[in-house]
N, C-alpha and C positions, 0 to 999 in steps of 0.2 A: 126464697131463693138465695138472698144475700146471707142469711144465717147458715144455710147449708154450705155455701162457698167459704165463709169464714171458718166453719168447722173443718172442712177439708184442708184449708190452708193451715190451720192450727195443728192438725194431725201431721201434715207434711213437715211443718216446722219442728214439731217435737221429735219426730223420727230422725230428721236430718241433724238436729242438735244433739241427740243422743249418739248417733253414729259418729259425728264429728268429735264430740267430747271423748268417746271411747278410743277412737283412732289417735287423737292427739295425746291422750294419756299414755297409750302404749308406745307411741313414738317418743314421747318425753321421757318415759322410763328407760327406753332403749338407749337414748342419748344422754341420760343423766341430768335432764333439765328439771327445774321445779314444776310441780304439777299445775299450779295456777298459771304460770307463764306459758306452758305448753298448751293448755286448754285455750287460753285467750289467743295465742298465735294460731291455733287450729281454726278457731272461729274467724279470725281475720283472713286467713288463706282461703277457706272455703267460701266465705262471703264475697271476697274479691273475685274469685273464680266464677261464682254465679252472676255477679254483676257483668263481667266480660261476656259470658255466655248469653245473658239476656240482651246485651247490647247488640251482639251479632245476630241473634235470632230476630230481633226487631228490625234490623237493617237488611233483611233479605229483599232482593229485588222482586219485581212483579213477574219474572219469567221463571218457569220451571222446566225441567227436562221432560220430554215426552217419551213414553214407552216404558218397558219393563226395566226395573233396576238391574244393572249388569249387562244390559243389551248394547251398551255403547262400545263393547269390545275390550280388548286388552289395554289397560291403562288409559282408557278413554279414546283410543284410536280405533278406527274400523268403519262401522256402518254409518258414520256421520251423526252429528248431534242435531236432533230435532228439538225445538223448544215450543212451549205453549205459554199463554198468559195464565197466571194463577187466578183461580176463581175467587170471588169475594169471600167465601168461607175460608179458603186457605190463607188469604191475607189477614182476615180477622183472627184466625187461630194463631198465626205468627205473632201478631201484636199481643194477644192475650197471654201466650206462652212467655213472651218477652217480659210482660208485666209481672208474671209469677216469679220468674227467675230474678228479676231486679228487686222485687219485694222481699223475697227470701234472702237475697244477698245483703240488702240493707239491714234487715232484722238481725242476721247473723253477725254482721259487723258491730251492730249495737250491743249484742250479747257479748261479743268479744271485748268491747270497751268496758262493759259492766264487770266482766270477769277478770280484767287486767288488774293485777295487784300493785302495779307500779304507780297508779294514779288513784286519787280519791274522787268520787263523784260528788260528794257533799261535804 
Protein backbone atom coordinates (compact mmCIF):
# COMPACT_ATOMS: atom_id res chain seq x y z
CA UNK A 1 0.00 0.00 0.00
CA UNK A 2 2.85 2.40 0.81
CA UNK A 3 4.59 1.63 -2.49
CA UNK A 4 1.42 2.39 -4.45
CA UNK A 5 0.97 5.67 -2.54
CA UNK A 6 4.57 6.69 -3.25
CA UNK A 7 4.08 5.81 -6.92
CA UNK A 8 0.96 8.01 -7.13
CA UNK A 9 2.77 10.83 -5.32
CA UNK A 10 5.71 10.54 -7.72
CA UNK A 11 3.44 10.61 -10.78
CA UNK A 12 1.64 13.66 -9.39
CA UNK A 13 4.98 15.34 -8.65
CA UNK A 14 6.37 14.65 -12.13
CA UNK A 15 3.22 15.95 -13.85
CA UNK A 16 3.08 19.05 -11.67
CA UNK A 17 6.79 19.69 -12.18
CA UNK A 18 6.49 19.37 -15.95
CA UNK A 19 3.51 21.72 -16.08
CA UNK A 20 5.22 24.21 -13.79
CA UNK A 21 8.45 24.17 -15.79
CA UNK A 22 6.61 24.56 -19.11
CA UNK A 23 4.46 27.44 -17.85
CA UNK A 24 7.44 29.14 -16.22
CA UNK A 25 9.51 28.82 -19.40
CA UNK A 26 6.71 30.31 -21.50
CA UNK A 27 6.23 33.20 -19.09
CA UNK A 28 9.99 33.71 -18.86
CA UNK A 29 10.30 33.86 -22.62
CA UNK A 30 7.38 36.29 -22.83
CA UNK A 31 9.00 38.63 -20.31
CA UNK A 32 12.58 38.15 -21.53
CA UNK A 33 13.87 36.49 -18.35
CA UNK A 34 16.63 33.87 -18.31
CA UNK A 35 15.28 30.32 -18.56
CA UNK A 36 16.93 28.98 -15.40
CA UNK A 37 15.71 31.91 -13.33
CA UNK A 38 12.14 31.69 -14.63
CA UNK A 39 11.96 27.95 -13.97
CA UNK A 40 13.28 28.27 -10.42
CA UNK A 41 10.92 31.16 -9.73
CA UNK A 42 8.02 29.12 -11.13
CA UNK A 43 8.82 26.26 -8.77
CA UNK A 44 9.03 28.70 -5.85
CA UNK A 45 5.66 30.27 -6.65
CA UNK A 46 3.78 27.01 -7.22
CA UNK A 47 5.40 25.39 -4.17
CA UNK A 48 4.48 28.33 -1.93
CA UNK A 49 0.93 28.31 -3.29
CA UNK A 50 0.59 24.60 -2.51
CA UNK A 51 1.91 25.16 1.02
CA UNK A 52 -0.73 27.83 1.64
CA UNK A 53 -3.49 25.65 0.17
CA UNK A 54 -2.35 22.73 2.32
CA UNK A 55 -2.35 24.90 5.42
CA UNK A 56 -5.91 26.06 4.85
CA UNK A 57 -7.15 22.59 3.88
CA UNK A 58 -5.77 21.19 7.14
CA UNK A 59 -7.30 23.96 9.23
CA UNK A 60 -10.89 23.44 8.20
CA UNK A 61 -13.17 23.32 11.18
CA UNK A 62 -15.28 20.33 12.21
CA UNK A 63 -18.50 21.94 10.89
CA UNK A 64 -19.80 21.48 7.34
CA UNK A 65 -22.77 22.99 5.55
CA UNK A 66 -25.81 20.77 5.38
CA UNK A 67 -27.86 20.32 2.23
CA UNK A 68 -27.25 20.61 -1.48
CA UNK A 69 -24.53 22.91 -2.82
CA UNK A 70 -26.13 26.17 -3.94
CA UNK A 71 -29.23 25.66 -1.79
CA UNK A 72 -28.26 28.48 0.54
CA UNK A 73 -29.71 31.05 -1.83
CA UNK A 74 -28.32 34.07 -3.60
CA UNK A 75 -24.90 35.00 -2.14
CA UNK A 76 -25.54 32.82 0.88
CA UNK A 77 -28.72 34.57 1.94
CA UNK A 78 -32.10 32.99 1.91
CA UNK A 79 -33.13 29.67 3.34
CA UNK A 80 -30.84 29.87 6.36
CA UNK A 81 -27.62 28.04 6.90
CA UNK A 82 -27.83 24.67 8.48
CA UNK A 83 -24.64 23.01 9.62
CA UNK A 84 -23.62 19.54 10.64
CA UNK A 85 -20.59 17.97 12.23
CA UNK A 86 -18.06 16.49 9.84
CA UNK A 87 -17.76 12.74 9.85
CA UNK A 88 -14.46 11.19 10.93
CA UNK A 89 -13.84 10.21 7.30
CA UNK A 90 -14.24 13.83 6.19
CA UNK A 91 -11.83 15.05 8.85
CA UNK A 92 -9.30 12.35 7.95
CA UNK A 93 -9.61 13.23 4.25
CA UNK A 94 -8.97 16.92 5.02
CA UNK A 95 -5.81 16.08 6.96
CA UNK A 96 -4.58 13.67 4.27
CA UNK A 97 -5.23 16.15 1.48
CA UNK A 98 -3.42 18.80 3.49
CA UNK A 99 -0.42 16.50 3.86
CA UNK A 100 -0.32 15.88 0.10
CA UNK A 101 -0.45 19.59 -0.71
CA UNK A 102 2.21 20.47 1.87
CA UNK A 103 4.45 17.61 0.73
CA UNK A 104 4.15 18.62 -2.93
CA UNK A 105 4.81 22.25 -2.01
CA UNK A 106 7.94 21.43 -0.04
CA UNK A 107 9.33 19.22 -2.79
CA UNK A 108 8.64 21.84 -5.47
CA UNK A 109 10.40 24.50 -3.41
CA UNK A 110 13.39 22.17 -3.04
CA UNK A 111 13.37 21.59 -6.82
CA UNK A 112 13.31 25.36 -7.24
CA UNK A 113 16.33 25.70 -4.96
CA UNK A 114 18.17 23.03 -6.97
CA UNK A 115 17.26 24.75 -10.26
CA UNK A 116 18.23 28.22 -9.07
CA UNK A 117 21.39 29.22 -10.91
CA UNK A 118 22.25 32.07 -8.53
CA UNK A 119 23.46 29.72 -5.80
CA UNK A 120 25.61 26.60 -5.76
CA UNK A 121 24.46 23.67 -3.66
CA UNK A 122 27.93 22.08 -3.40
